[in-house]
Biopython code that builds the backbone (N, CA, C, O; Angstrom):
import numpy as np
from Bio.PDB.StructureBuilder import StructureBuilder

atoms = [
    (1, "MET", "N", (3.951, 17.640, -49.020)),
    (1, "MET", "CA", (3.088, 18.088, -47.813)),
    (1, "MET", "C", (2.888, 16.555, -46.794)),
    (1, "MET", "O", (2.456, 15.452, -47.130)),
    (2, "ASP", "N", (3.401, 17.048, -45.461)),
    (2, "ASP", "CA", (3.269, 16.192, -44.555)),
    (2, "ASP", "C", (1.540, 15.751, -44.336)),
    (2, "ASP", "O", (0.666, 16.601, -44.503)),
    (3, "LYS", "N", (1.223, 14.364, -43.958)),
    (3, "LYS", "CA", (-0.248, 14.081, -44.286)),
    (3, "LYS", "C", (-0.591, 13.657, -42.692)),
    (3, "LYS", "O", (-1.797, 13.607, -42.450)),
    (4, "LEU", "N", (0.051, 13.436, -41.899)),
    (4, "LEU", "CA", (0.034, 12.906, -40.585)),
    (4, "LEU", "C", (0.648, 13.670, -39.696)),
    (4, "LEU", "O", (1.565, 14.418, -40.033)),
    (5, "SER", "N", (0.126, 13.552, -38.200)),
    (5, "SER", "CA", (0.755, 14.163, -37.001)),
    (5, "SER", "C", (0.359, 13.816, -35.664)),
    (5, "SER", "O", (-0.366, 12.828, -35.548)),
    (6, "ILE", "N", (0.614, 14.287, -34.895)),
    (6, "ILE", "CA", (0.592, 13.529, -33.499)),
    (6, "ILE", "C", (0.607, 15.016, -32.557)),
    (6, "ILE", "O", (1.480, 15.880, -32.478)),
    (7, "LEU", "N", (-0.678, 14.915, -31.924)),
    (7, "LEU", "CA", (-0.930, 16.028, -30.797)),
    (7, "LEU", "C", (-0.958, 15.454, -29.550)),
    (7, "LEU", "O", (-1.578, 14.395, -29.454)),
    (8, "VAL", "N", (-0.247, 16.063, -28.236)),
    (8, "VAL", "CA", (-0.189, 15.448, -27.444)),
    (8, "VAL", "C", (-0.243, 16.576, -26.332)),
    (8, "VAL", "O", (0.674, 17.374, -26.142)),
    (9, "GLN", "N", (-1.602, 16.538, -25.518)),
    (9, "GLN", "CA", (-1.535, 17.225, -24.385)),
    (9, "GLN", "C", (-1.257, 16.644, -23.144)),
    (9, "GLN", "O", (-1.565, 15.505, -22.793)),
    (10, "LEU", "N", (-0.523, 17.679, -22.358)),
    (10, "LEU", "CA", (0.232, 17.473, -21.077)),
    (10, "LEU", "C", (-0.767, 18.643, -19.992)),
    (10, "LEU", "O", (-1.193, 19.759, -20.289)),
    (11, "GLU", "N", (-0.905, 17.889, -18.712)),
    (11, "GLU", "CA", (-0.873, 18.862, -17.760)),
    (11, "GLU", "C", (-0.012, 18.787, -16.630)),
    (11, "GLU", "O", (-0.207, 17.774, -15.959)),
    (12, "ALA", "N", (0.867, 19.533, -16.219)),
    (12, "ALA", "CA", (1.730, 19.515, -14.982)),
    (12, "ALA", "C", (1.047, 19.347, -13.827)),
    (12, "ALA", "O", (-0.017, 19.922, -13.596)),
    (13, "LYS", "N", (1.675, 18.473, -12.963)),
    (13, "LYS", "CA", (1.414, 18.721, -11.669)),
    (13, "LYS", "C", (1.367, 19.994, -11.083)),
    (13, "LYS", "O", (1.886, 20.822, -11.830)),
    (14, "PRO", "N", (1.024, 20.384, -10.227)),
    (14, "PRO", "CA", (1.037, 21.521, -9.197)),
    (14, "PRO", "C", (2.602, 21.697, -8.819)),
    (14, "PRO", "O", (3.082, 20.756, -8.186)),
    (15, "GLY", "N", (3.304, 22.585, -9.070)),
    (15, "GLY", "CA", (4.786, 22.824, -8.933)),
    (15, "GLY", "C", (5.876, 22.163, -9.589)),
    (15, "GLY", "O", (7.068, 22.314, -9.317)),
    (16, "LYS", "N", (5.280, 21.258, -10.663)),
    (16, "LYS", "CA", (6.257, 20.616, -11.786)),
    (16, "LYS", "C", (6.204, 21.180, -12.839)),
    (16, "LYS", "O", (6.546, 20.569, -13.852)),
    (17, "GLU", "N", (5.696, 22.707, -12.921)),
    (17, "GLU", "CA", (5.640, 23.203, -14.550)),
    (17, "GLU", "C", (7.116, 23.460, -14.927)),
    (17, "GLU", "O", (7.529, 23.243, -16.066)),
    (18, "ASP", "N", (7.721, 23.825, -14.151)),
    (18, "ASP", "CA", (9.312, 24.172, -14.457)),
    (18, "ASP", "C", (10.063, 22.891, -15.116)),
    (18, "ASP", "O", (10.681, 22.802, -16.177)),
    (19, "GLU", "N", (9.848, 22.142, -14.327)),
    (19, "GLU", "CA", (10.448, 20.512, -14.655)),
    (19, "GLU", "C", (9.611, 20.105, -15.929)),
    (19, "GLU", "O", (10.319, 19.573, -16.785)),
    (20, "VAL", "N", (8.403, 20.212, -16.237)),
    (20, "VAL", "CA", (8.088, 19.882, -17.443)),
    (20, "VAL", "C", (8.311, 20.623, -18.638)),
    (20, "VAL", "O", (8.218, 20.058, -19.728)),
    (21, "GLU", "N", (8.634, 21.992, -18.534)),
    (21, "GLU", "CA", (9.073, 22.849, -19.609)),
    (21, "GLU", "C", (10.372, 22.351, -19.885)),
    (21, "GLU", "O", (10.579, 22.150, -21.081)),
    (22, "LYS", "N", (11.409, 22.067, -19.021)),
    (22, "LYS", "CA", (12.740, 21.699, -19.035)),
    (22, "LYS", "C", (13.062, 20.211, -19.595)),
    (22, "LYS", "O", (14.098, 19.792, -20.112)),
    (23, "PHE", "N", (11.689, 19.469, -19.291)),
    (23, "PHE", "CA", (12.016, 18.103, -19.994)),
    (23, "PHE", "C", (11.441, 18.255, -21.730)),
    (23, "PHE", "O", (11.856, 17.535, -22.639)),
    (24, "LEU", "N", (10.697, 19.054, -21.847)),
    (24, "LEU", "CA", (10.342, 19.367, -23.266)),
    (24, "LEU", "C", (11.024, 19.938, -24.079)),
    (24, "LEU", "O", (10.918, 19.669, -25.275)),
    (25, "LYS", "N", (12.073, 21.066, -23.515)),
    (25, "LYS", "CA", (13.142, 21.254, -24.206)),
    (25, "LYS", "C", (14.128, 20.445, -24.365)),
    (25, "LYS", "O", (14.773, 20.448, -25.413)),
    (26, "SER", "N", (14.435, 19.525, -23.231)),
    (26, "SER", "CA", (15.517, 18.664, -23.385)),
    (26, "SER", "C", (15.079, 17.473, -24.412)),
    (26, "SER", "O", (16.009, 16.707, -24.659)),
    (27, "ALA", "N", (14.152, 17.243, -24.896)),
    (27, "ALA", "CA", (13.667, 16.323, -26.098)),
    (27, "ALA", "C", (14.260, 16.390, -27.286)),
    (27, "ALA", "O", (14.609, 15.457, -28.010)),
    (28, "LEU", "N", (14.401, 18.055, -27.528)),
    (28, "LEU", "CA", (14.740, 18.268, -28.940)),
    (28, "LEU", "C", (15.807, 17.676, -29.481)),
    (28, "LEU", "O", (15.671, 17.366, -30.665)),
    (29, "PRO", "N", (16.937, 17.399, -28.921)),
    (29, "PRO", "CA", (18.231, 16.800, -29.779)),
    (29, "PRO", "C", (17.598, 15.203, -30.180)),
    (29, "PRO", "O", (17.846, 14.756, -31.299)),
    (30, "LEU", "N", (16.859, 14.473, -29.298)),
    (30, "LEU", "CA", (16.178, 13.447, -29.356)),
    (30, "LEU", "C", (15.530, 13.155, -30.747)),
    (30, "LEU", "O", (15.749, 12.201, -31.494)),
    (31, "VAL", "N", (14.611, 14.292, -30.924)),
    (31, "VAL", "CA", (13.575, 14.478, -32.061)),
    (31, "VAL", "C", (14.351, 14.675, -33.476)),
    (31, "VAL", "O", (14.050, 14.327, -34.618)),
    (32, "GLN", "N", (15.416, 15.338, -32.970)),
    (32, "GLN", "CA", (16.312, 16.097, -34.338)),
    (32, "GLN", "C", (17.082, 14.668, -34.729)),
    (32, "GLN", "O", (17.509, 14.713, -35.882)),
    (33, "ALA", "N", (17.301, 13.683, -34.191)),
    (33, "ALA", "CA", (17.929, 12.493, -34.827)),
    (33, "ALA", "C", (16.895, 11.477, -35.330)),
    (33, "ALA", "O", (17.239, 10.319, -35.566)),
    (34, "GLU", "N", (15.794, 11.844, -35.475)),
    (34, "GLU", "CA", (14.660, 10.986, -35.869)),
    (34, "GLU", "C", (14.436, 11.515, -37.423)),
    (34, "GLU", "O", (14.057, 12.674, -37.594)),
    (35, "THR", "N", (14.691, 10.596, -38.609)),
    (35, "THR", "CA", (14.493, 11.067, -39.882)),
    (35, "THR", "C", (12.987, 10.911, -40.406)),
    (35, "THR", "O", (12.548, 11.453, -41.420)),
    (36, "GLY", "N", (12.424, 10.250, -39.719)),
    (36, "GLY", "CA", (10.954, 10.392, -40.120)),
    (36, "GLY", "C", (9.874, 11.285, -39.699)),
    (36, "GLY", "O", (8.757, 11.338, -40.215)),
    (37, "THR", "N", (10.402, 12.143, -38.493)),
    (37, "THR", "CA", (9.644, 13.387, -38.123)),
    (37, "THR", "C", (10.115, 14.623, -38.987)),
    (37, "THR", "O", (11.296, 14.865, -39.239)),
    (38, "THR", "N", (9.338, 15.162, -39.289)),
    (38, "THR", "CA", (9.527, 16.585, -40.492)),
    (38, "THR", "C", (9.505, 17.601, -39.671)),
    (38, "THR", "O", (10.476, 18.355, -39.714)),
    (39, "THR", "N", (8.316, 17.920, -38.632)),
    (39, "THR", "CA", (8.484, 19.232, -37.704)),
    (39, "THR", "C", (8.161, 18.734, -36.335)),
    (39, "THR", "O", (7.591, 17.643, -36.305)),
    (40, "TRP", "N", (8.380, 19.242, -35.340)),
    (40, "TRP", "CA", (8.127, 18.902, -33.912)),
    (40, "TRP", "C", (8.333, 20.278, -33.251)),
    (40, "TRP", "O", (9.286, 21.039, -33.415)),
    (41, "TYR", "N", (7.102, 20.466, -32.364)),
    (41, "TYR", "CA", (6.909, 21.654, -31.381)),
    (41, "TYR", "C", (6.659, 21.234, -30.128)),
    (41, "TYR", "O", (5.731, 20.434, -30.007)),
    (42, "ALA", "N", (7.236, 21.561, -29.178)),
    (42, "ALA", "CA", (6.817, 21.455, -28.202)),
    (42, "ALA", "C", (6.347, 22.994, -27.272)),
    (42, "ALA", "O", (7.134, 23.917, -27.061)),
    (43, "LEU", "N", (5.120, 22.965, -26.889)),
    (43, "LEU", "CA", (4.173, 23.864, -26.656)),
    (43, "LEU", "C", (3.871, 24.257, -25.188)),
    (43, "LEU", "O", (3.905, 23.341, -24.366)),
    (44, "LYS", "N", (3.618, 25.346, -24.816)),
    (44, "LYS", "CA", (3.249, 25.897, -23.473)),
    (44, "LYS", "C", (2.109, 26.755, -23.653)),
    (44, "LYS", "O", (2.201, 27.828, -24.249)),
    (45, "MET", "N", (0.903, 26.266, -23.098)),
    (45, "MET", "CA", (-0.441, 26.729, -23.741)),
    (45, "MET", "C", (-1.050, 27.516, -22.406)),
    (45, "MET", "O", (-1.985, 28.308, -22.529)),
    (46, "GLY", "N", (-0.563, 27.288, -21.392)),
    (46, "GLY", "CA", (-1.109, 27.925, -20.132)),
    (46, "GLY", "C", (0.076, 27.733, -18.979)),
    (46, "GLY", "O", (1.184, 27.251, -19.214)),
    (47, "PRO", "N", (-0.314, 28.137, -17.883)),
    (47, "PRO", "CA", (0.618, 27.789, -16.587)),
    (47, "PRO", "C", (0.899, 26.530, -16.672)),
    (47, "PRO", "O", (2.035, 26.138, -16.939)),
    (48, "SER", "N", (-0.110, 25.737, -16.453)),
    (48, "SER", "CA", (0.356, 24.150, -16.258)),
    (48, "SER", "C", (-0.143, 23.365, -17.610)),
    (48, "SER", "O", (-0.372, 22.169, -17.436)),
    (49, "LYS", "N", (-0.317, 23.817, -18.777)),
    (49, "LYS", "CA", (-1.069, 23.108, -19.705)),
    (49, "LYS", "C", (0.140, 23.271, -20.714)),
    (49, "LYS", "O", (0.525, 24.391, -21.050)),
    (50, "PHE", "N", (0.719, 22.113, -21.179)),
    (50, "PHE", "CA", (1.605, 21.817, -22.164)),
    (50, "PHE", "C", (1.351, 20.989, -23.551)),
    (50, "PHE", "O", (0.336, 20.298, -23.635)),
    (51, "GLY", "N", (2.108, 21.046, -24.440)),
    (51, "GLY", "CA", (1.687, 19.822, -25.585)),
    (51, "GLY", "C", (2.867, 19.687, -26.596)),
    (51, "GLY", "O", (3.738, 20.554, -26.522)),
    (52, "ILE", "N", (2.969, 18.942, -27.307)),
    (52, "ILE", "CA", (3.673, 18.394, -28.314)),
    (52, "ILE", "C", (2.878, 18.386, -29.436)),
    (52, "ILE", "O", (1.703, 18.042, -29.312)),
    (53, "PHE", "N", (3.361, 18.739, -30.624)),
    (53, "PHE", "CA", (2.646, 18.670, -31.936)),
    (53, "PHE", "C", (3.904, 18.463, -32.924)),
    (53, "PHE", "O", (4.795, 19.311, -32.898)),
    (54, "ASP", "N", (3.997, 17.398, -33.764)),
    (54, "ASP", "CA", (4.741, 16.788, -34.745)),
    (54, "ASP", "C", (3.958, 16.213, -36.060)),
    (54, "ASP", "O", (2.819, 15.751, -36.125)),
    (55, "THR", "N", (4.851, 16.374, -36.997)),
    (55, "THR", "CA", (4.334, 16.047, -38.453)),
    (55, "THR", "C", (5.016, 15.066, -38.875)),
    (55, "THR", "O", (6.118, 14.792, -38.398)),
    (56, "PHE", "N", (4.437, 14.375, -39.865)),
    (56, "PHE", "CA", (4.963, 13.165, -40.496)),
    (56, "PHE", "C", (4.682, 13.098, -41.932)),
    (56, "PHE", "O", (3.630, 13.552, -42.383)),
    (57, "PRO", "N", (5.736, 12.453, -42.803)),
    (57, "PRO", "CA", (5.255, 12.330, -44.345)),
    (57, "PRO", "C", (4.412, 10.994, -44.287)),
    (57, "PRO", "O", (3.641, 10.823, -45.232)),
    (58, "ASP", "N", (4.445, 10.288, -43.571)),
    (58, "ASP", "CA", (3.858, 8.978, -43.747)),
    (58, "ASP", "C", (3.737, 8.193, -42.351)),
    (58, "ASP", "O", (4.199, 8.562, -41.272)),
    (59, "GLU", "N", (2.926, 6.892, -42.653)),
    (59, "GLU", "CA", (2.785, 6.179, -40.973)),
    (59, "GLU", "C", (4.014, 5.603, -40.317)),
    (59, "GLU", "O", (4.225, 5.345, -39.132)),
    (60, "ASN", "N", (4.920, 5.441, -41.598)),
    (60, "ASN", "CA", (6.396, 4.682, -40.858)),
    (60, "ASN", "C", (6.883, 5.972, -39.903)),
    (60, "ASN", "O", (7.030, 5.787, -38.695)),
    (61, "GLY", "N", (7.040, 6.826, -40.291)),
    (61, "GLY", "CA", (7.631, 7.921, -39.446)),
    (61, "GLY", "C", (6.758, 8.244, -38.176)),
    (61, "GLY", "O", (7.271, 8.112, -37.065)),
    (62, "ARG", "N", (5.533, 8.638, -38.298)),
    (62, "ARG", "CA", (4.747, 8.651, -37.306)),
    (62, "ARG", "C", (4.654, 7.311, -36.144)),
    (62, "ARG", "O", (4.535, 7.355, -34.920)),
    (63, "ASN", "N", (4.761, 6.138, -37.076)),
    (63, "ASN", "CA", (4.908, 4.904, -35.884)),
    (63, "ASN", "C", (6.482, 4.857, -35.064)),
    (63, "ASN", "O", (6.710, 4.619, -33.877)),
    (64, "ALA", "N", (7.324, 5.139, -36.046)),
    (64, "ALA", "CA", (8.837, 5.141, -35.131)),
    (64, "ALA", "C", (8.998, 6.339, -34.258)),
    (64, "ALA", "O", (9.850, 6.369, -33.370)),
    (65, "HIS", "N", (7.960, 7.598, -34.576)),
    (65, "HIS", "CA", (8.035, 8.452, -33.160)),
    (65, "HIS", "C", (7.395, 7.906, -32.080)),
    (65, "HIS", "O", (7.947, 7.873, -30.980)),
    (66, "LEU", "N", (6.405, 7.519, -32.246)),
    (66, "LEU", "CA", (5.655, 6.672, -31.246)),
    (66, "LEU", "C", (6.071, 5.692, -30.367)),
    (66, "LEU", "O", (5.561, 5.453, -29.273)),
    (67, "GLY", "N", (7.224, 5.005, -30.992)),
    (67, "GLY", "CA", (8.031, 3.983, -30.426)),
    (67, "GLY", "C", (9.396, 4.597, -30.050)),
    (67, "GLY", "O", (10.215, 3.833, -29.540)),
    (68, "GLY", "N", (9.754, 5.953, -30.251)),
    (68, "GLY", "CA", (11.176, 6.391, -30.008)),
    (68, "GLY", "C", (11.440, 6.930, -28.832)),
    (68, "GLY", "O", (10.568, 7.135, -27.988)),
    (69, "GLU", "N", (12.644, 7.199, -28.684)),
    (69, "GLU", "CA", (13.273, 7.696, -27.476)),
    (69, "GLU", "C", (12.235, 8.786, -26.686)),
    (69, "GLU", "O", (11.958, 8.592, -25.502)),
    (70, "VAL", "N", (11.713, 9.883, -27.388)),
    (70, "VAL", "CA", (11.011, 10.857, -26.675)),
    (70, "VAL", "C", (9.563, 10.262, -26.115)),
    (70, "VAL", "O", (9.027, 10.753, -25.121)),
    (71, "ALA", "N", (9.059, 9.295, -26.762)),
    (71, "ALA", "CA", (8.007, 8.759, -26.181)),
    (71, "ALA", "C", (8.008, 7.996, -24.765)),
    (71, "ALA", "O", (7.287, 8.106, -23.774)),
    (72, "LYS", "N", (9.378, 6.979, -25.146)),
    (72, "LYS", "CA", (9.733, 6.339, -23.883)),
    (72, "LYS", "C", (9.940, 7.242, -22.469)),
    (72, "LYS", "O", (9.580, 6.910, -21.339)),
    (73, "ALA", "N", (10.687, 8.593, -22.909)),
    (73, "ALA", "CA", (11.041, 9.158, -21.748)),
    (73, "ALA", "C", (9.904, 9.716, -21.125)),
    (73, "ALA", "O", (9.732, 9.771, -19.907)),
    (74, "LEU", "N", (9.047, 10.175, -22.094)),
    (74, "LEU", "CA", (7.535, 10.774, -21.843)),
    (74, "LEU", "C", (6.982, 9.765, -20.672)),
    (74, "LEU", "O", (6.886, 10.083, -19.486)),
    (75, "PHE", "N", (6.668, 8.601, -21.180)),
    (75, "PHE", "CA", (6.026, 7.857, -20.157)),
    (75, "PHE", "C", (6.694, 7.462, -18.949)),
    (75, "PHE", "O", (6.049, 7.190, -17.936)),
    (76, "ALA", "N", (8.072, 7.409, -18.998)),
    (76, "ALA", "CA", (8.824, 7.291, -17.903)),
    (76, "ALA", "C", (8.714, 8.094, -16.838)),
    (76, "ALA", "O", (8.846, 7.691, -15.683)),
    (77, "LYS", "N", (8.385, 9.656, -17.265)),
    (77, "LYS", "CA", (8.412, 10.613, -16.231)),
    (77, "LYS", "C", (7.039, 10.912, -15.911)),
    (77, "LYS", "O", (6.776, 11.577, -14.909)),
    (78, "ALA", "N", (5.918, 10.367, -16.874)),
    (78, "ALA", "CA", (4.446, 10.948, -16.722)),
    (78, "ALA", "C", (4.057, 10.775, -15.082)),
    (78, "ALA", "O", (3.647, 11.821, -14.577)),
    (79, "GLU", "N", (4.113, 9.840, -14.360)),
    (79, "GLU", "CA", (3.726, 9.436, -13.216)),
    (79, "GLU", "C", (4.042, 10.769, -12.171)),
    (79, "GLU", "O", (3.285, 11.303, -11.360)),
    (80, "ASP", "N", (5.396, 11.069, -12.505)),
    (80, "ASP", "CA", (6.060, 11.992, -11.574)),
    (80, "ASP", "C", (5.778, 13.753, -12.045)),
    (80, "ASP", "O", (5.776, 14.681, -11.236)),
    (81, "LEU", "N", (5.571, 13.873, -13.437)),
    (81, "LEU", "CA", (5.293, 15.120, -13.997)),
    (81, "LEU", "C", (4.065, 15.699, -14.215)),
    (81, "LEU", "O", (3.740, 16.884, -14.131)),
    (82, "PHE", "N", (3.307, 14.558, -14.555)),
    (82, "PHE", "CA", (1.619, 15.104, -15.009)),
    (82, "PHE", "C", (0.616, 14.585, -14.129)),
    (82, "PHE", "O", (0.713, 13.516, -13.526)),
    (83, "ALA", "N", (-0.470, 15.474, -14.068)),
    (83, "ALA", "CA", (-1.542, 15.327, -13.288)),
    (83, "ALA", "C", (-2.528, 14.220, -13.885)),
    (83, "ALA", "O", (-3.499, 13.798, -13.257)),
    (84, "LYS", "N", (-2.282, 13.929, -14.770)),
    (84, "LYS", "CA", (-3.177, 12.920, -15.791)),
    (84, "LYS", "C", (-2.332, 12.115, -16.780)),
    (84, "LYS", "O", (-1.356, 12.747, -17.184)),
    (85, "PRO", "N", (-2.466, 10.844, -17.283)),
    (85, "PRO", "CA", (-1.782, 10.532, -18.323)),
    (85, "PRO", "C", (-1.626, 11.467, -19.470)),
    (85, "PRO", "O", (-2.365, 12.440, -19.618)),
    (86, "PRO", "N", (-0.646, 11.158, -20.288)),
    (86, "PRO", "CA", (-0.602, 12.131, -21.693)),
    (86, "PRO", "C", (-1.924, 11.756, -22.510)),
    (86, "PRO", "O", (-2.318, 10.598, -22.652)),
    (87, "ALA", "N", (-2.622, 13.006, -23.081)),
    (87, "ALA", "CA", (-3.690, 12.544, -24.291)),
    (87, "ALA", "C", (-2.982, 12.365, -25.521)),
    (87, "ALA", "O", (-2.226, 13.265, -25.885)),
    (88, "ILE", "N", (-3.080, 11.618, -26.021)),
    (88, "ILE", "CA", (-2.260, 11.487, -27.515)),
    (88, "ILE", "C", (-3.510, 11.306, -28.541)),
    (88, "ILE", "O", (-4.367, 10.428, -28.439)),
    (89, "GLU", "N", (-3.442, 12.399, -29.646)),
    (89, "GLU", "CA", (-4.190, 11.839, -30.536)),
    (89, "GLU", "C", (-3.527, 11.871, -31.952)),
    (89, "GLU", "O", (-2.378, 12.304, -32.042)),
    (90, "GLN", "N", (-4.161, 11.457, -33.005)),
    (90, "GLN", "CA", (-3.129, 11.234, -34.126)),
    (90, "GLN", "C", (-3.948, 12.044, -35.328)),
    (90, "GLN", "O", (-4.490, 11.323, -36.166)),
    (91, "PRO", "N", (-4.048, 13.122, -35.442)),
    (91, "PRO", "CA", (-4.989, 13.766, -36.830)),
    (91, "PRO", "C", (-4.275, 13.687, -38.040)),
    (91, "PRO", "O", (-3.050, 13.640, -38.147)),
    (92, "GLU", "N", (-5.091, 13.674, -38.928)),
    (92, "GLU", "CA", (-4.596, 13.898, -40.323)),
    (92, "GLU", "C", (-4.531, 15.430, -40.751)),
    (92, "GLU", "O", (-5.392, 16.179, -40.289)),
    (93, "ILE", "N", (-3.625, 15.905, -41.549)),
    (93, "ILE", "CA", (-3.417, 17.269, -41.983)),
    (93, "ILE", "C", (-4.116, 17.323, -43.127)),
    (93, "ILE", "O", (-3.980, 16.530, -44.059)),
    (94, "LEU", "N", (-4.949, 18.341, -43.086)),
    (94, "LEU", "CA", (-5.967, 18.598, -44.509)),
    (94, "LEU", "C", (-5.356, 19.710, -45.299)),
    (94, "LEU", "O", (-5.472, 19.717, -46.525)),
    (95, "ALA", "N", (-4.643, 20.749, -44.594)),
    (95, "ALA", "CA", (-4.053, 21.570, -45.344)),
    (95, "ALA", "C", (-2.819, 22.295, -44.719)),
    (95, "ALA", "O", (-2.754, 22.111, -43.504)),
    (96, "VAL", "N", (-1.917, 22.999, -45.189)),
    (96, "VAL", "CA", (-0.888, 23.720, -44.763)),
    (96, "VAL", "C", (-0.512, 24.957, -45.236)),
    (96, "VAL", "O", (-0.739, 25.081, -46.439)),
    (97, "LYS", "N", (0.027, 25.999, -44.658)),
    (97, "LYS", "CA", (0.708, 27.025, -45.548)),
    (97, "LYS", "C", (2.224, 26.611, -44.801)),
    (97, "LYS", "O", (2.474, 26.396, -43.615)),
    (98, "ALA", "N", (3.019, 26.599, -45.884)),
    (98, "ALA", "CA", (4.633, 26.265, -45.672)),
    (98, "ALA", "C", (5.158, 27.459, -46.005)),
    (98, "ALA", "O", (4.614, 28.252, -46.774)),
    (99, "PRO", "N", (6.377, 27.655, -45.364)),
    (99, "PRO", "CA", (7.081, 28.925, -45.860)),
    (99, "PRO", "C", (7.625, 28.659, -47.379)),
    (99, "PRO", "O", (7.721, 27.574, -47.952)),
    (100, "ARG", "N", (7.929, 29.872, -47.829)),
    (100, "ARG", "CA", (8.285, 29.995, -49.518)),
    (100, "ARG", "C", (9.845, 29.573, -49.481)),
    (100, "ARG", "O", (10.612, 30.027, -48.633)),
    (101, "ALA", "N", (10.198, 28.758, -50.376)),
    (101, "ALA", "CA", (11.818, 28.549, -50.552)),
    (101, "ALA", "C", (12.450, 29.598, -51.290)),
    (101, "ALA", "O", (13.664, 29.563, -51.495)),
]
sb = StructureBuilder()
sb.init_structure("model")
sb.init_model(0)
sb.init_chain("A")
sb.init_seg("    ")
for serial, (resi, resn, name, xyz) in enumerate(atoms, 1):
    if name == "N":
        sb.init_residue(resn, " ", resi, " ")
    sb.init_atom(name, np.array(xyz, "f"), 0.0, 1.0, " ", f" {name:<3s}", serial, name[0])
structure = sb.get_structure()
């Protein structure tokens, strides 16, 4: 079971909602190349509210992701796309229901 995660909350600037959605979808290939990231979700939580949720088996995977290509791209576009800086949290996972094998 993965024990660590990252939760990022994003608020699109007015008129930038479609660009944020496209940006998040375009990040998938970058994350797929990360061996330490187990799961990654790009979320739309409302008209201008978006998020990212990822899980990791250990601190090495989480740190690699925080310093990886998606994080670099996110902060490079932050001023243009987001109404405020991305809010990044690093919760611990307490329990999970996983698909049956």
